[in-house]
DSSP file (Angstrom, degrees, kcal/mol; ACC not computed):
  #  RESIDUE AA STRUCTURE BP1 BP2  ACC     N-H-->O    O-->H-N    N-H-->O    O-->H-N    TCO  KAPPA ALPHA  PHI   PSI    X-CA   Y-CA   Z-CA
    1    1 A M     >        0   0    0      0, 0.0     4,-2.6     0, 0.0     3,-0.3   0.000 360.0 360.0 360.0 -56.4  102.8   97.8   27.4
    2    2 A A  T  4  +     0   0    0      6,-0.2     7,-0.2     1,-0.2     6,-0.1   0.743 360.0  55.8 -62.4 -22.6  103.2   96.7   31.0
    3    3 A E  T  4 S+     0   0    0      1,-0.2    -1,-0.2     5,-0.1     3,-0.2   0.879 115.4  38.4 -71.7 -39.5  105.2   93.7   30.1
    4    4 A A  T  4 S+     0   0    0     -3,-0.3     2,-0.5     1,-0.2    -2,-0.2   0.790 127.4  32.8 -82.8 -26.7  107.7   95.8   28.2
    5    5 A H    ><  -     0   0    0     -4,-2.6     3,-2.5     1,-0.1    -1,-0.2  -0.854  64.9-162.5-138.0 103.8  107.7   98.7   30.6
    6    6 A E  G >  S+     0   0    0     -2,-0.5     3,-2.0     1,-0.3     4,-0.3   0.733  83.7  77.6 -56.7 -23.4  107.2   98.0   34.3
    7    7 A E  G 3  S+     0   0    0      1,-0.3    -1,-0.3     2,-0.1     3,-0.2   0.645  95.8  49.2 -61.0 -13.3  106.3  101.6   35.1
    8    8 A F  G X> S+     0   0    0     -3,-2.5     4,-1.7    -7,-0.2     3,-0.6   0.285  78.9 104.7-104.2   8.6  102.8  100.8   33.6
    9    9 A R  H <> S+     0   0    0     -3,-2.0     4,-2.5     1,-0.2     5,-0.2   0.904  75.5  56.4 -54.0 -40.6  102.3   97.6   35.6
   10   10 A H  H 3> S+     0   0    0     -4,-0.3     4,-1.4     1,-0.2    -1,-0.2   0.810 103.2  54.5 -68.7 -26.6   99.8   99.4   38.0
   11   11 A M  H <> S+     0   0    0     -3,-0.6     4,-1.8     2,-0.2     3,-0.2   0.940 110.3  45.7 -72.5 -42.7   97.5  100.4   35.0
   12   12 A A  H  X S+     0   0    0     -4,-1.7     4,-3.3     1,-0.2    -2,-0.2   0.882 108.6  57.0 -66.1 -32.9   97.3   96.8   33.8
   13   13 A N  H  X S+     0   0    0     -4,-2.5     4,-1.7    -5,-0.2    -1,-0.2   0.859 106.3  50.9 -61.8 -33.4   96.7   95.7   37.5
   14   14 A I  H  X S+     0   0    0     -4,-1.4     4,-1.5    -3,-0.2    -1,-0.2   0.932 111.5  45.8 -66.3 -44.1   93.7   98.0   37.5
   15   15 A V  H  X S+     0   0    0     -4,-1.8     4,-1.6     1,-0.2     3,-0.3   0.912 113.2  50.9 -65.2 -42.0   92.3   96.6   34.3
   16   16 A D  H  X S+     0   0    0     -4,-3.3     4,-2.7     1,-0.2    -1,-0.2   0.869 106.7  55.5 -60.8 -34.3   92.9   93.0   35.6
   17   17 A S  H  X S+     0   0    0     -4,-1.7     4,-1.3     2,-0.2     6,-0.2   0.850 100.8  57.3 -65.7 -36.3   91.1   93.9   38.8
   18   18 A V  H  <>S+     0   0    0     -4,-1.5     5,-2.7    -3,-0.3     6,-0.5   0.951 115.4  36.9 -65.6 -42.6   88.0   95.0   36.9
   19   19 A F  H ><5S+     0   0    0     -4,-1.6     3,-1.2     1,-0.2    -2,-0.2   0.885 116.7  53.3 -76.2 -31.8   87.7   91.5   35.2
   20   20 A G  H 3<5S+     0   0    0     -4,-2.7    -1,-0.2     1,-0.3    -2,-0.2   0.675 111.0  46.4 -73.3 -13.0   88.9   89.7   38.3
   21   21 A R  T 3<5S-     0   0    0     -4,-1.3    84,-1.9    -3,-0.4    85,-0.6   0.156 112.7-115.2-114.2  14.1   86.3   91.3   40.4
   22   22 A D  T < 5S+     0   0    0     -3,-1.2     3,-0.3    82,-0.1    -3,-0.2   0.810  78.4 125.3  51.6  39.0   83.4   90.7   38.0
   23   23 A A    >>< +     0   0    0     -5,-2.7     4,-1.1    -6,-0.2     3,-0.7   0.244  34.7  99.7-108.5  13.0   82.9   94.4   37.4
   24   24 A A  T 34 S+     0   0    0     -6,-0.5    -1,-0.2     1,-0.2    -5,-0.1   0.747  80.1  57.7 -70.9 -21.0   83.2   94.3   33.5
   25   25 A E  T 34 S+     0   0    0     -3,-0.3    -1,-0.2     1,-0.2    -2,-0.1   0.706 113.8  37.2 -82.6 -21.3   79.4   94.4   33.3
   26   26 A T  T <4 S+     0   0    0     -3,-0.7    15,-1.9     1,-0.1     2,-0.4   0.507 113.7  55.8-108.0  -4.9   79.2   97.7   35.2
   27   27 A L  E  <  -A   40   0A   0     -4,-1.1     2,-0.3    13,-0.3    13,-0.2  -0.990  56.6-168.6-133.7 138.1   82.3   99.6   34.0
   28   28 A A  E     -A   39   0A   0     11,-2.9    11,-2.2    -2,-0.4     2,-0.3  -0.903  15.6-178.9-123.0 150.7   83.4  100.6   30.5
   29   29 A G  E     +A   38   0A   0     -2,-0.3     2,-0.3     9,-0.2     9,-0.2  -0.980  14.7 174.0-147.6 160.5   86.9  101.9   29.7
   30   30 A C  E     -A   37   0A   0      7,-2.2     7,-3.3    -2,-0.3     2,-0.3  -0.973  27.2-117.0-155.1 167.1   89.1  103.2   27.1
   31   31 A T  E     -A   36   0A   0     -2,-0.3     5,-0.2     5,-0.2    -2,-0.0  -0.766   3.5-149.1-108.7 160.3   92.5  104.7   26.8
   32   32 A S        -     0   0    0      3,-1.8     4,-0.1    -2,-0.3    -1,-0.1  -0.123  66.8 -89.0-110.4  30.2   93.5  108.2   25.5
   33   33 A M  S    S+     0   0    0      2,-0.2     3,-0.1     1,-0.2    -2,-0.0   0.020 124.9  27.4  73.4 -22.3   96.8  106.7   24.3
   34   34 A H  S    S+     0   0    0      1,-0.2    23,-0.2    21,-0.0    -1,-0.2   0.669 116.1  47.3-119.9 -52.2   98.1  107.5   27.7
   35   35 A D  S    S-     0   0    0     19,-0.1    -3,-1.8    22,-0.1     2,-0.5  -0.497  71.2-122.3-101.4 163.3   95.5  107.5   30.3
   36   36 A L  E     -AB  31  53A   0     17,-2.6    17,-2.7    -5,-0.2     2,-0.5  -0.892  24.4-164.0-104.7 134.0   92.7  105.1   31.3
   37   37 A I  E     -AB  30  52A   0     -7,-3.3    -7,-2.2    -2,-0.5     2,-0.3  -0.970   7.4-169.6-116.2 131.0   89.3  106.6   31.2
   38   38 A V  E     +AB  29  51A   0     13,-2.9    13,-2.9    -2,-0.5     2,-0.3  -0.945  10.4 168.0-126.8 140.2   86.5  104.7   33.0
   39   39 A V  E     -A   28   0A   0    -11,-2.2   -11,-2.9    -2,-0.3     2,-0.2  -0.936  37.8 -92.3-143.6 165.1   82.7  105.3   33.0
   40   40 A T  E     -A   27   0A   0      9,-0.3   -13,-0.3    -2,-0.3   -14,-0.1  -0.486  48.9 -92.5 -81.6 153.4   79.7  103.4   34.2
   41   41 A R  S    S+     0   0    0    -15,-1.9     2,-0.1    -2,-0.2   -16,-0.0  -0.836 109.7  47.8-106.8 146.5   77.7  101.0   32.0
   42   42 A P  S    S-     0   0    0      0, 0.0    -2,-0.1     0, 0.0    -1,-0.1   0.593 102.4-124.5 -62.2 144.2   75.4  101.4   30.4
   43   43 A I        -     0   0    0     -2,-0.1    -2,-0.1    -4,-0.1   -16,-0.0  -0.417  29.0-135.1 -64.7 122.9   77.3  104.5   29.1
   44   44 A P        -     0   0    0      0, 0.0    -1,-0.1     0, 0.0     4,-0.1  -0.266  27.8 -84.1 -78.7 169.2   75.0  107.5   29.7
   45   45 A E  S    S-     0   0    0      1,-0.1     0, 0.0     2,-0.1     0, 0.0  -0.447  72.3 -64.1 -64.3 141.0   74.4  110.3   27.2
   46   46 A P  S    S+     0   0    0      0, 0.0     2,-0.1     0, 0.0    -1,-0.1  -0.342 108.4  58.9 -70.0 158.0   77.0  113.0   27.2
   47   47 A P  S    S+     0   0    0      0, 0.0     2,-0.3     0, 0.0    -2,-0.1   0.621  76.1 149.1 -81.0 156.8   78.0  114.9   29.1
   48   48 A Y        -     0   0    0     -2,-0.1     2,-0.1    -4,-0.1    -5,-0.0  -0.965  47.1-100.9-147.4 160.7   79.0  112.6   31.8
   49   49 A D        -     0   0    0     -2,-0.3     2,-0.3    24,-0.1    -9,-0.3  -0.433  38.7-170.7 -78.8 153.2   81.5  112.2   34.7
   50   50 A V  E     - C   0  72A   0     22,-2.2    22,-2.4    -2,-0.1     2,-0.5  -0.965  22.7-129.4-138.8 159.2   84.5  110.0   34.1
   51   51 A I  E     -BC  38  71A   0    -13,-2.9   -13,-2.9    -2,-0.3     2,-0.5  -0.937  25.2-162.2-104.4 135.7   87.4  108.5   36.3
   52   52 A R  E     -BC  37  70A   0     18,-3.1    18,-3.0    -2,-0.5     2,-0.6  -0.986   8.8-163.8-124.3 125.4   90.9  109.1   34.7
   53   53 A V  E     -BC  36  69A   0    -17,-2.7   -17,-2.6    -2,-0.5     2,-0.5  -0.940  23.8-139.6 -99.0 122.3   93.8  107.1   35.9
   54   54 A C  E     - C   0  68A   0     14,-3.7    14,-0.8    -2,-0.6   -19,-0.1  -0.726  12.6-142.1 -93.4 129.8   96.8  109.0   34.6
   55   55 A S    >   -     0   0    0     -2,-0.5     3,-1.8    12,-0.1     5,-0.1  -0.222  30.1-100.2 -78.2 166.2   99.7  107.0   33.2
   56   56 A P  T 3  S+     0   0    0      0, 0.0     6,-0.3     0, 0.0    -1,-0.1   0.747 126.3  46.8 -62.2 -19.1  103.3  107.7   33.6
   57   57 A S  T 3  S+     0   0    0    -23,-0.2   -22,-0.1     4,-0.1    -2,-0.0   0.127  86.8 138.9-104.4  21.5  103.4  109.3   30.1
   58   58 A S    <   -     0   0    0     -3,-1.8     4,-0.2   -24,-0.2    -4,-0.1  -0.156  64.4-125.7 -59.9 158.1  100.3  111.3   30.8
   59   59 A M  S    S+     0   0    0      2,-0.1    -1,-0.1     1,-0.0    -5,-0.0   0.645 102.9  72.3 -71.4 -15.7  100.0  115.0   29.7
   60   60 A W  S    S-     0   0    0     -5,-0.1    -2,-0.2     1,-0.0    -1,-0.0  -0.901 104.8-104.8-102.3 125.7   99.2  115.6   33.3
   61   61 A P        -     0   0    0      0, 0.0     2,-0.4     0, 0.0    -2,-0.1  -0.214  38.1-175.9 -60.4 135.7  102.3  115.3   35.5
   62   62 A V        -     0   0    0     -6,-0.3     3,-0.1    -4,-0.2     4,-0.1  -0.989  26.9-120.1-124.7 119.9  102.7  112.1   37.6
   63   63 A R    >   -     0   0    0     -2,-0.4     3,-1.7     1,-0.1     0, 0.0  -0.274  42.7 -89.5 -51.4 141.9  105.6  111.6   40.0
   64   64 A T  T 3  S+     0   0    0      1,-0.3    -1,-0.1    20,-0.0     3,-0.1  -0.276 116.0  17.7 -49.6 133.7  107.8  108.7   39.3
   65   65 A G  T 3  S+     0   0    0      1,-0.3    20,-1.7    -3,-0.1    21,-0.3   0.651 109.9 103.0  76.5   9.1  106.5  105.7   41.2
   66   66 A H  E <   - D   0  84A   0     -3,-1.7     2,-0.4    18,-0.3    -1,-0.3  -0.794  56.9-146.0-122.1 168.4  103.0  107.3   41.8
   67   67 A V  E     - D   0  83A   0     16,-2.7    16,-1.7    -2,-0.2     2,-0.5  -0.954   7.6-157.1-122.3 140.5   99.5  107.0   40.3
   68   68 A V  E     -CD  54  82A   0    -14,-0.8   -14,-3.7    -2,-0.4     2,-0.4  -0.995  10.7-175.2-121.1 123.4   97.1  109.9   40.0
   69   69 A I  E     -CD  53  81A   0     12,-2.8    12,-2.3    -2,-0.5     2,-0.4  -0.972   8.1-172.7-116.6 136.6   93.3  109.0   39.8
   70   70 A E  E     -CD  52  80A   0    -18,-3.0   -18,-3.1    -2,-0.4     2,-0.8  -0.984  24.6-144.3-133.7 138.9   90.8  111.8   39.1
   71   71 A H  E     -CD  51  79A   0      8,-2.6     8,-1.5    -2,-0.4     2,-0.6  -0.896  24.0-162.9 -97.9 102.5   87.1  112.1   39.1
   72   72 A L  E     -C   50   0A   0    -22,-2.4   -22,-2.2    -2,-0.8     2,-0.3  -0.772  12.1-168.1 -95.6 120.4   86.3  114.5   36.4
   73   73 A T    >   -     0   0    0     -2,-0.6     3,-1.0   -24,-0.2     5,-0.1  -0.708  34.1-129.2-115.8 157.0   82.8  115.9   36.6
   74   74 A V  T 3  S+     0   0    0     -2,-0.3    -1,-0.1     1,-0.2     4,-0.0   0.758 112.6  53.8 -70.1 -18.5   80.4  117.9   34.4
   75   75 A T  T 3  S-     0   0    0      2,-0.1    -1,-0.2     1,-0.0     3,-0.1   0.590 113.4-117.4 -89.7  -8.8   79.9  120.3   37.3
   76   76 A G  S <  S+     0   0    0     -3,-1.0     2,-1.5     1,-0.1    -2,-0.1   0.476  76.9 126.5  86.5  -1.8   83.7  121.0   37.8
   77   77 A R        +     0   0    0      2,-0.0    -1,-0.1    -5,-0.0    -3,-0.1  -0.468  41.8 172.5 -86.5  63.5   83.8  119.6   41.3
   78   78 A N        -     0   0    0     -2,-1.5     2,-0.4    -5,-0.1    -6,-0.2  -0.297  22.2-151.7 -75.9 155.4   86.7  117.3   40.3
   79   79 A D  E     -D   71   0A   0     -8,-1.5    -8,-2.6    -2,-0.1     2,-0.4  -0.990  13.1-177.8-129.4 136.3   88.6  115.2   42.8
   80   80 A R  E     +D   70   0A   0     -2,-0.4     2,-0.4   -10,-0.2   -10,-0.2  -0.999   3.3 177.6-138.0 134.9   92.3  114.1   42.4
   81   81 A I  E     -D   69   0A   0    -12,-2.3   -12,-2.8    -2,-0.4     2,-0.4  -0.995  10.1-160.4-140.4 142.4   94.4  111.9   44.6
   82   82 A E  E     +D   68   0A   0     -2,-0.4   -14,-0.2   -14,-0.2    -2,-0.0  -0.989  20.8 154.8-122.1 124.8   97.9  110.8   44.1
   83   83 A R  E     -D   67   0A   0    -16,-1.7   -16,-2.7    -2,-0.4     5,-0.1  -0.865  49.5 -70.9-142.1 171.2   99.5  107.9   45.8
   84   84 A P  E >   -D   66   0A   0      0, 0.0     3,-2.6     0, 0.0   -18,-0.3  -0.324  51.7-109.7 -66.6 154.0  102.4  105.3   45.3
   85   85 A T  G >  S+     0   0    0    -20,-1.7     3,-1.2     1,-0.3     4,-0.3   0.689 115.0  71.3 -61.2 -18.4  101.6  102.8   42.5
   86   86 A S  G 3  S+     0   0    0    -21,-0.3    -1,-0.3     1,-0.2     3,-0.2   0.745  99.1  50.4 -65.4 -19.4  101.3  100.1   45.1
   87   87 A D  G <> S+     0   0    0     -3,-2.6     4,-2.9     1,-0.2     5,-0.3   0.427  81.2 103.3 -94.0   1.9   98.1  101.8   46.1
   88   88 A A  H <> S+     0   0    0     -3,-1.2     4,-2.4     1,-0.2    -1,-0.2   0.831  80.6  43.7 -60.5 -45.2   96.7  102.0   42.6
   89   89 A V  H  > S+     0   0    0     -4,-0.3     4,-2.2    -3,-0.2     5,-0.2   0.980 117.1  43.9 -67.8 -56.3   94.2   99.1   42.7
   90   90 A P  H  > S+     0   0    0      0, 0.0     4,-2.6     0, 0.0    -2,-0.2   0.922 115.1  51.6 -50.1 -45.8   92.7  100.0   46.2
   91   91 A L  H  X S+     0   0    0     -4,-2.9     4,-2.5     1,-0.2     5,-0.2   0.932 108.0  51.2 -62.4 -43.6   92.6  103.7   45.2
   92   92 A F  H  X S+     0   0    0     -4,-2.4     4,-1.9    -5,-0.3    -1,-0.2   0.958 112.1  46.5 -54.7 -47.2   90.7  102.9   41.9
   93   93 A W  H  X S+     0   0    0     -4,-2.2     4,-3.2     1,-0.2     5,-0.2   0.867 106.4  58.7 -63.3 -37.2   88.2  100.9   43.8
   94   94 A R  H  X S+     0   0    0     -4,-2.6     4,-2.7     1,-0.2     5,-0.3   0.936 109.4  44.6 -53.3 -50.2   87.9  103.7   46.4
   95   95 A F  H  X>S+     0   0    0     -4,-2.5     4,-2.7     2,-0.2     5,-0.6   0.891 110.9  53.4 -67.9 -33.6   86.8  106.0   43.6
   96   96 A M  I  X>S+     0   0    0     -4,-1.9     6,-2.4    -5,-0.2     4,-1.3   0.926 114.4  42.5 -66.0 -45.1   84.4  103.4   42.0
   97   97 A V  I  X5S+     0   0    0     -4,-3.2     4,-1.3     4,-0.3    -2,-0.2   0.986 122.5  37.1 -64.7 -56.3   82.7  103.0   45.5
   98   98 A E  I  <5S+     0   0    0     -4,-2.7    -2,-0.2    -5,-0.2    -3,-0.2   0.827 126.4  33.9 -75.9 -29.5   82.6  106.7   46.4
   99   99 A K  I  <5S+     0   0    0     -4,-2.7    -3,-0.2    -5,-0.3    -1,-0.2   0.809 136.4  15.0 -93.3 -28.7   81.9  108.2   43.0
  100  100 A Y  I  <<S-     0   0    0     -4,-1.3    -3,-0.2    -5,-0.6    -2,-0.2   0.489  91.2-121.1-123.3  -8.9   79.7  105.6   41.3
  101  101 A G     << +     0   0    0     -4,-1.3     2,-0.7    -5,-0.7    -4,-0.3   0.793  65.8 141.7  72.5  23.9   78.5  103.4   44.1
  102  102 A I        +     0   0    0     -6,-2.4    -1,-0.2    -7,-0.1    -2,-0.1  -0.896  26.4 179.5-105.9 107.4   80.1  100.4   42.3
  103  103 A A        -     0   0    0     -2,-0.7     2,-0.1    -3,-0.1    -9,-0.0  -0.811  36.7-100.8 -99.1 148.2   81.8   97.9   44.6
  104  104 A P        -     0   0    0      0, 0.0     9,-0.4     0, 0.0   -82,-0.1  -0.434  20.8-136.1 -69.1 147.5   83.6   94.8   43.3
  105  105 A I  S    S-     0   0    0    -84,-1.9     2,-0.3     1,-0.3   -83,-0.1   0.874  80.3 -18.7 -71.8 -42.8   81.6   91.6   43.5
  106  106 A R        -     0   0    0    -85,-0.6    -1,-0.3     6,-0.1     6,-0.2  -0.979  64.7-119.7-159.0 158.8   84.6   89.7   44.7
  107  107 A T    >   -     0   0    0      4,-2.6     3,-2.3    -2,-0.3     6,-0.0  -0.526  45.3 -94.0 -96.6 171.4   88.4   89.9   44.8
  108  108 A E  T 3  S+     0   0    0      1,-0.3    -1,-0.0    -2,-0.2   -87,-0.0   0.738 128.2  53.0 -62.4 -22.9   90.7   87.5   43.2
  109  109 A S  T 3  S-     0   0    0      3,-0.1    -1,-0.3     2,-0.1     3,-0.1   0.463 121.6-104.9 -88.1  -0.5   90.9   85.7   46.5
  110  110 A G  S <  S+     0   0    0     -3,-2.3    -2,-0.1     1,-0.3     2,-0.0   0.373  80.3 129.9  92.0  -5.1   87.2   85.5   46.9
  111  111 A D        -     0   0    0      1,-0.1    -4,-2.6    -5,-0.1    -1,-0.3  -0.282  56.3-118.2 -70.0 163.9   87.0   88.3   49.5
  112  112 A T  S    S-     0   0    0     -6,-0.2    -6,-0.1     1,-0.2    -1,-0.1  -0.117  71.0  -3.8 -90.9-162.6   84.5   91.1   49.1
  113  113 A D  S    S-     0   0    0     -9,-0.4    -1,-0.2    -8,-0.1     2,-0.1   0.245  76.0-121.7 -29.0 127.5   85.3   94.8   48.7
  114  114 A P        -     0   0    0      0, 0.0    -1,-0.1     0, 0.0    -8,-0.0  -0.376  28.9-105.3 -79.4 156.5   89.0   95.7   49.0
  115  115 A S        -     0   0    0     -2,-0.1   -21,-0.1     1,-0.1   -22,-0.1  -0.620  36.1-120.2 -82.7 138.0   90.0   98.1   51.8
  116  116 A P        -     0   0    0      0, 0.0   -25,-0.1     0, 0.0     3,-0.1  -0.403  33.9 -93.0 -72.4 155.9   91.0  101.6   50.5
  117  117 A P        -     0   0    0      0, 0.0   -30,-0.0     0, 0.0   -34,-0.0  -0.225  53.9 -84.1 -62.4 153.1   94.4  103.0   51.1
  118  118 A A        -     0   0    0      1,-0.1     2,-0.2     2,-0.0     0, 0.0  -0.235  48.8-107.3 -54.1 144.5   95.0  105.2   54.2
  119  119 A Q              0   0    0      1,-0.1    -1,-0.1    -3,-0.1     0, 0.0  -0.495 360.0 360.0 -73.7 144.9   94.1  108.8   53.9
  120  120 A A              0   0    0     -2,-0.2    -1,-0.1     0, 0.0    -2,-0.0   0.464 360.0 360.0 -97.6 360.0   96.9  111.3   53.7
């Protein structure tokens, strides 16, 4: 999809970063036809919290050139951040660290944990 539609490139970059940072053993994901849904592994018994990365065609509005990442909780204490798509991968890992305590083992360059984007 991202090869044919550049506006989805940041979604593919997030998935690539999970594999490139050796996190596929600790995270599981699926798509809802539009959004990327991520949960920890092993997958807990329902109900459980998830991270949703909203795509450009999401049912939840996303401004052009932006990404929305949400922590959807069973308690209703959800968290939602919108940033430019250039911040999608660091923002995703910020959610993984803050919400699940999962930091990437390494980045593509061999460095450890990426820096999160600046707070707004």
